[in-house]
Each structure stands twice: as structure tokens, then as C-alpha cells.
N, C-alpha and C positions, 0 to 999 in steps of 0.2 A: 297336687299330691305331695307336695313338699310337707316332712315333719318339720314343725320347729320347737320341739320340746317334749319333755316328760313332765307329768303332774303326779302325785302322792296326795291322795284325799283331795282334790280337786285342785290342789297346790301347783303351781309352776316352781320344780327344781330350781336352783339359781346357776344356772349354765346360760351362755348367751346363745339364740338360735342359731348363730353361723355352725356350733358344733356340727348340726344336724344337715344341713347347705349340702348337697351333691356337688362336688366340684366337679370340672368336666374331665380330668382324668380317673372319677369315681375311685380317687384314693382318700377322701373325706365324705362325711354326709351318714346319708341314714336309707337304708336298703329292705323292704322285705324281700325277703328269702326263704320260700317255703322248705328248700333241700337243706337249712340250717337249722337245727335242733331246737336250739334254745337261745333267745335273744342275749344278745351282748352288745352292751354297750363302751365305745369307747371309753379312755380311763378319765377324762374330765366329767362326760355325763354320768359315768358309775360312780363316781367319788360323790357328786350332788345329789345323786340318787340315794344313796347307801345313808348319809350326811342327813337326809331328809328325813327317812325311815329311822336314824338312829334319833333323832330328837322326838319322835311318837313312841317310839318300842324301849328306846336304851341301846346298850352296847350289843350287837352282836357275835353271834359265833361262826365261826368256817365250819362247814362241813364238806369233805370232798369236792374241790374247788368251788363250791357255792358261798361268797362271803356273807349274804345276809341272810340268816339262822337263826331261829329262836326256840325255846322250849316251848311242845306245844303246851303245856301248861298255860304259858303266855295267855292263852288265846283260849276263851270258854266263858261259861256261865258264873265260874266264881271269882273273890275277890283277889288282885285286883284285875278286872275284866275290863281287856282290850282288843281292839278287833284287827285284824290285818289290814293293813293297810292298801286302799285301791290304786290302782296303776294305770293311770293313761299317757295314749300316746296322742299329743297333741298336734293337728294339723291346721295346715291354714284357714282351712273351714269347719274345721269340729276336732271333737277328741272320742277318741276309740278308747273304750274303757274297758280294761282286758277283765272276764270273768275271774271272782277267785280261784275258780278249780283251773286255772288256764294262769295264774300268776304267782299262786303259792302251792307247794306239796309235801305232804309228809315221806320224809323220806324213809324208807323200809328199813325195817329192824333199828330204829333208833325214838327217841322220844322228842326229835327236830321238825320243824316244818320250814320249808326254806324259801326264798324269793326264785323262782325260776327265771333269774336272769344272771349274767355273767359279765366279769372285764373281758374284752378284748384281748385273746391272748398272746397278742406280738405286741413288745415293749413298743411305745410310740405310735401305735394302732391306733387311727381317725375316724374307721370305719365302724357304724354302729349297724347292727341286722336285727330286724322282727322275723323272729323265727316260728317253725311250726306248733311249736308247743304251745305257743301264746295265739295259734289260729284254730286251735282245735274247736267245732263246732259252731265257725266262721265262715259266713259265705263271703268270699273273695272276689269282687268283681273289677272291672277297667273299662272303663269307656275312652278308648285311646283318641278318639274324635274331640271330644272337650277335657281329654286330659284329667279324669276323675276316677278316683278310687272309691269303691263301694266296700264297707266291711259293716255286714249285716249278721248279728249272732243268731244262730238258729240252732235246733238239735240234729246234728247228723246222725243217720243210724250207722251202727258199729257193724262189725264182722264178727266180732267176739262175744 
């Protein structure tokens, strides 16, 4: 169930896997926490993710705490056409690729699309969280006997 990295368009970001290893005191590592709204990454991991995306899309703008935002006109069917990078969470036994709707969001009343990942709020924080925004329409299962985690995309019914 160990997270060993993050990918952008199937390529590992440049960060040592130890950044995601859960320490015995749970002060460093990567935790799946459905009570945490938005995925947040430690500074080291977030900087590497931002650098990887910037190499593809150019310099991002910041909006309301989100550091990786682009004009929505960056994406689309007109020139120069660019796609939103695919983000994956790399486990020892595979990669969980986030659906675009769970990774990127058009910000209300703006012309911006932002990556739904934040830098951890506390300076020096070394713990990263996979939050519930990235788990919408995902069946999460855990097999404690075999220490396995299941992340299966599915369409969940909505109540609204």
C-alpha cells in the first residue's frame, strides 16, 4: 500500500520515493484521508509536481491558494492546443491515475482551470494527503489481511 511517487503524463516527477514513505511516527509520508478535502503534497513533492507541469504548460498563475492554474483558453480545440496533464499516484504495485474531473477544476466566476492539489499548509510539513476530491467516483477498498488497497473508478450515484 506504499506510495512511491507521483506521475505527470505517465512520467515520474523528480522526487526521491523516501519523501512518500510513512515514518513510524507518521510525521512524514503519504496518507489517504477521505476527511481531507483536497490532496496536499509536502513542499518537496509539490515543487517537483509544479516543475513537471510547468515544463508542459508554461508558468502557472496562482488563484485563491491554488498555485497551479492556467487560463482555460490554454486547453481546448484552438491553437495552440494543449491537454491538461494527467496526474497519477504511483504505488509499489501500480499507478492510480486521477480522472481529469478529480484533478482539474474550472474555478467559479473566473477564466481559470486549477489543479486540485495544494502545498501542505504548514512550513516544513513532510506529510502528504490524498483527499476526498480526488476520490469522487472511486471505490476505495482495503484488504488488511493481505495489506492491499483497491482504488477502482466507478460512477457513483449523486444525491443532487
